[in-house]
Each structure stands twice: as structure tokens, then as C-alpha cells.
C-alpha positions as CSV (number, residue, x, y, z in Angstrom):
1,X,135.9,99.7,108.5
2,X,134.6,102.8,110.5
3,X,130.9,102.3,109.1
4,X,131.3,98.4,110.0
5,X,132.6,98.8,113.5
6,X,129.4,101.4,114.1
7,X,126.8,99.0,113.0
8,X,128.5,96.0,114.8
9,X,128.6,98.1,117.9
10,X,125.1,99.0,117.5
11,X,123.7,95.6,117.2
12,X,125.8,94.4,120.2
13,X,124.4,97.2,122.2
14,X,120.8,96.3,121.3
15,X,121.6,92.6,122.2
16,X,122.9,93.7,125.4
17,X,119.8,95.9,126.2
18,X,117.8,93.0,125.5
19,X,119.8,90.5,127.6
20,X,119.7,93.1,130.5
21,X,116.0,93.5,130.5
22,X,115.4,89.7,130.3
23,X,117.8,88.7,133.2
24,X,120.5,87.1,130.9
25,X,123.4,89.0,132.2
26,X,123.8,87.1,135.5
27,X,127.5,87.5,135.2
28,X,127.5,91.1,135.9
29,X,124.9,90.8,138.4
30,X,121.8,91.6,136.4
31,X,119.6,88.5,137.1
32,X,116.3,90.4,137.5
33,X,113.9,90.3,134.5
34,X,111.4,93.1,133.7
35,X,109.5,90.5,131.7
36,X,108.4,86.9,132.0
37,X,110.4,84.6,129.8
38,X,107.3,83.4,128.3
39,X,106.4,87.1,127.0
40,X,109.9,88.0,126.2
41,X,112.5,85.1,126.2
42,X,116.2,86.2,126.6
43,X,118.8,86.1,123.6
44,X,120.2,82.8,125.2
45,X,117.1,80.9,124.8
46,X,116.3,82.3,121.2
47,X,119.9,81.6,120.2
48,X,119.8,78.0,121.4
49,X,116.6,77.4,119.4
50,X,118.1,78.8,116.5
51,X,121.3,76.8,116.8
52,X,119.5,73.4,117.3
53,X,117.1,74.1,114.6
54,X,119.7,75.1,112.2
55,X,121.8,72.1,113.0
56,X,119.1,69.6,112.5
57,X,118.0,71.0,109.3
58,X,114.5,72.1,109.9
59,X,114.9,75.9,109.5
60,X,117.2,75.4,106.5
61,X,114.7,73.1,104.9
62,X,111.8,75.7,105.7
63,X,114.0,78.5,104.0
64,X,114.2,76.5,100.7
65,X,110.5,75.7,100.7
66,X,109.7,79.6,101.4
67,X,112.3,80.9,99.0
68,X,111.2,78.5,96.2
69,X,107.5,79.9,96.4
70,X,108.7,83.4,96.7
71,X,111.0,82.9,93.6
72,X,108.4,81.5,91.5
73,X,105.7,84.0,92.4
74,X,108.1,86.8,92.1
75,X,109.2,85.6,88.6
76,X,105.7,85.5,87.5
77,X,104.9,88.8,88.7
78,X,107.9,90.4,87.0
79,X,107.0,88.5,83.4
80,X,103.6,90.3,83.8
81,X,104.1,93.5,85.5
82,X,107.0,94.8,83.1
83,X,105.3,94.4,80.0
84,X,102.1,95.8,81.3
85,X,103.9,98.9,82.8
86,X,105.3,99.5,79.5
87,X,101.9,99.5,77.7
88,X,100.7,101.7,80.6
89,X,103.4,104.2,79.9
90,X,103.1,104.0,76.0
91,X,99.2,104.2,75.8
92,X,97.1,106.8,77.5
93,X,94.0,104.4,77.4
94,X,96.0,101.6,79.2
95,X,97.2,104.0,81.9
96,X,93.6,105.5,82.6
97,X,92.4,102.1,83.0
98,X,94.9,99.4,84.0
99,X,97.2,102.1,85.4
100,X,94.4,103.4,87.8
101,X,93.5,99.7,88.9
102,X,97.1,98.9,89.8
103,X,97.3,102.1,91.7
104,X,94.2,101.1,93.8
105,X,95.4,97.5,94.2
106,X,98.8,98.2,95.3
107,X,97.2,99.8,98.3
108,X,95.3,96.8,99.3
109,X,97.4,94.9,102.2
110,X,98.5,91.7,100.8
111,X,96.8,89.8,103.7
112,X,93.4,90.7,102.0
113,X,94.1,88.3,99.1
114,X,94.5,85.3,101.4
115,X,90.8,84.5,101.7
116,X,90.1,84.7,98.3
117,X,93.1,82.6,97.5
118,X,91.9,80.0,99.9
119,X,88.5,79.9,98.5
120,X,89.7,79.9,94.8
121,X,92.7,77.5,95.1
122,X,92.0,75.8,98.5
123,X,95.0,75.1,100.7
124,X,97.4,74.6,97.9
125,X,100.7,75.9,96.7
126,X,98.7,77.7,93.9
127,X,96.9,79.8,96.8
128,X,100.4,80.8,98.2
129,X,101.8,81.6,94.7
130,X,98.6,83.8,93.9
131,X,99.2,86.0,96.9
132,X,102.9,86.5,96.1
133,X,101.9,87.5,92.4
134,X,99.4,89.9,93.5
135,X,101.9,91.3,95.9
136,X,104.5,91.6,93.3
137,X,102.5,92.4,90.1
138,X,101.1,96.0,90.8
139,X,104.1,97.4,92.4
140,X,106.5,96.4,89.4
141,X,103.8,97.7,86.9
142,X,103.8,101.1,88.4
143,X,107.4,101.2,88.7
144,X,107.8,100.3,85.1
145,X,105.5,102.9,84.0
146,X,106.7,105.8,86.1
147,X,110.3,104.7,84.9
148,X,109.6,105.0,81.4
149,X,107.7,108.4,81.9
150,X,110.7,109.9,83.8
151,X,113.1,109.2,81.1
152,X,114.2,112.7,79.9
153,X,112.8,113.4,76.3
154,X,115.9,114.7,75.1
155,X,117.2,111.1,75.0
156,X,114.6,109.8,72.4
157,X,115.0,113.1,70.4
158,X,118.6,112.9,70.2
159,X,118.1,109.1,69.1
160,X,115.6,110.0,66.4
161,X,118.0,113.1,65.3
162,X,120.6,110.5,64.5
163,X,118.1,108.1,62.4
164,X,117.2,105.7,65.0
165,X,113.7,104.3,64.5
166,X,110.9,103.8,67.3
167,X,111.7,100.2,68.0
168,X,115.5,100.8,68.1
169,X,115.0,104.1,70.5
170,X,112.6,101.9,72.6
171,X,114.9,99.0,73.0
172,X,118.4,100.8,73.1
173,X,117.5,104.2,74.6
174,X,114.2,104.2,76.6
175,X,114.3,100.9,78.4
176,X,118.0,101.2,79.6
177,X,117.4,104.8,80.6
178,X,114.3,103.5,82.8
179,X,116.1,100.6,84.3
180,X,117.2,102.3,87.4
181,X,113.5,103.2,88.1
182,X,112.4,99.7,87.1
183,X,115.1,98.1,89.5
184,X,113.8,100.1,92.1
185,X,110.4,98.8,91.5
186,X,111.7,95.3,91.5
187,X,113.1,96.0,94.8
188,X,109.7,97.3,96.3
189,X,107.9,94.3,94.4
190,X,110.4,91.9,96.3
191,X,109.5,93.4,99.6
192,X,105.8,93.2,99.0
193,X,106.2,89.6,97.7
194,X,108.2,88.6,100.8
195,X,105.3,90.0,103.2
196,X,102.7,88.8,101.1
197,X,104.1,85.1,101.3
198,X,104.8,85.6,105.0
199,X,101.0,86.5,105.6
200,X,99.9,83.7,103.2
201,X,102.1,81.0,104.8
202,X,100.7,81.7,108.3
203,X,97.0,81.4,107.3
204,X,97.4,78.6,104.5
205,X,98.6,75.4,105.8
206,X,100.0,73.2,102.8
207,X,100.9,69.5,102.9
208,X,103.7,70.0,100.4
209,X,106.0,71.4,103.0
210,X,106.4,73.9,106.1
211,X,107.8,77.2,105.1
212,X,109.2,80.1,107.6
213,X,105.7,81.5,107.9
214,X,104.2,78.2,109.1
215,X,106.8,77.7,111.7
216,X,106.0,81.4,112.8
217,X,102.5,80.5,113.1
218,X,103.0,77.3,115.0
219,X,105.3,79.1,117.4
220,X,102.3,81.7,118.2
221,X,100.0,78.6,118.3
222,X,102.1,76.7,121.0
223,X,103.1,79.8,122.8
224,X,106.6,79.6,122.1
225,X,107.9,82.9,122.0
226,X,111.4,82.1,121.7
227,X,110.2,80.4,118.2
228,X,108.3,83.4,117.1
229,X,111.6,85.8,117.8
230,X,113.8,83.3,116.3
231,X,111.9,83.0,113.1
232,X,111.5,86.6,113.0
233,X,115.3,87.0,112.8
234,X,115.5,84.5,110.1
235,X,112.9,86.7,108.2
236,X,114.7,89.9,108.6
237,X,118.1,88.3,107.6
238,X,116.7,86.8,104.4
239,X,115.2,90.4,103.5
240,X,118.5,92.1,104.3
241,X,120.6,89.7,102.5
242,X,118.5,90.0,99.2
243,X,118.6,93.8,99.5
244,X,122.4,94.0,100.1
245,X,123.5,91.4,97.7
246,X,120.8,91.6,94.9
247,X,119.2,95.0,94.6
248,X,121.4,97.5,95.8
249,X,124.5,96.8,94.1
250,X,122.3,96.7,90.7
251,X,120.6,99.8,91.7
252,X,123.8,101.9,92.2
253,X,125.7,100.6,89.2
254,X,122.4,101.8,87.1
255,X,122.2,105.1,88.6
256,X,125.9,105.7,88.1
257,X,125.6,104.4,84.5
258,X,122.9,106.9,83.7
259,X,124.1,109.6,85.9
260,X,121.0,109.6,88.0
261,X,122.6,108.8,91.5
262,X,124.1,111.0,94.0
263,X,127.7,112.3,93.6
């Protein structure tokens, strides 16, 4: 309860500072704004935009479109990245080649894939999915590889001492022990995929449906700063919910299960 109160008070303080700087606290005599509403709109304007567009269904529909793209691309990235990471951890030649490629491509900003995706696939859903997959794949591959390499060798030796074969040791010992690191990589891959999709939706306009990134783009083009800030809040909220609901609980449980977490 104490932590919740501190967090709540912190964000209330931030909103009050924002309102004070934009002249949104007329009730206590703070009517002067340091910035024009065109540059930095007050919280009331942003809140009204979010309320209206949540009520008429535009933002929820855009969220559904964006999350559908994200989940499909992220799932494909996981299906490709985990097995390739296992191969890179098991075979040195794969690590020296594919692992080195993954290490280099992970450092490449996701927005760099957007021009190639537009040329190869056009203004289509496939272009968006390609960018999301590229944002997910390399991070998951590297985390799986590192996770399997960081498993204490005593685990595998103990299993072999008790008569376990190589396949049994891999499936029942090495993979579960590396799961905390793999989940951390999945969490990082989700973050990269989310940023990749936002970059792609800003630059790729498809006719199959407007996503959150498209609303951010058109808010900029139409010079609606209240729309830009409102959509930014939506993006932040989705990212926080995904972390707090999906990844953090699984990560904590796995670390406790294998004794790798903090006491």
C-alpha cells in the first residue's frame, strides 16, 4: 500500500506540474502558460481527446489493429529466434556465423528496416510484419543463446551421472534452467517489436486499418499536439501493462524456481 501511494502521488505531482506550466490551474490562480497550447497542450485538452476517442471507439479499434500486428510478428519472431538461439549455443560454427550476424543486426535501429520493407513488400501488412519480426528475432536469438550458455555445467553433469541421455538433459534440465534468461530476452524482444511497429506504422500507411502509429503520424501532420501526446500515453500504457501483467510475473517466478533471483 505504501508503494502504491508513493507511485500515485508521484504521477499526480507530474500532472499538476504539467497543468501549472500550461495554465490549466485557473482554480488556484495559475492561468499563465509558459508555452502556447499549440506547442504543449494542457492536460484537460489531452484528456478530452482521449475520452472522446475512447468513447467513439476509434482508439480501441486502432489498439486492436496494432496489437494484432504486434502479436503475429512477435510470435513469428519467437518461433524463429528460440530454435536458432539453441543452435547457436550448441554449435560453435553457428555461433561464429549466425550469432555474429544477430549481434550486428540487433544494434541496427528498427526504423532502418522500414525503407527496405516498403520496397520489398509495398504499403502492405507484410511490410509491417517484416519490421516487427526483424525487431524481435535477433534479440530473442541472442538471449536464448546466452541463457543456455549461462546454465551451470553442474546441472548437466548431475543429470548424466544419474543416467540421463543428451536429449533428456536438454529438454528437462538445460532448457528449464535457461528459461529465466529466455523470458528476459522475450521481454526485450517485445520491447524491440513494439518500437519497431510504431516506427513502421508512422511511415507505412496501409488500407487495412489505422493503428496507433498512424494516429500518431496524422496528429503530427495535422499539427494536433494534443493527439500526439494522447497517443503517446496510450503507447506507454500498453507497454507498461504488457510488462507488469505478462513478463514480470513469469520472470520473477522462474528466477525463484531456479534460485537465480534476489533474496
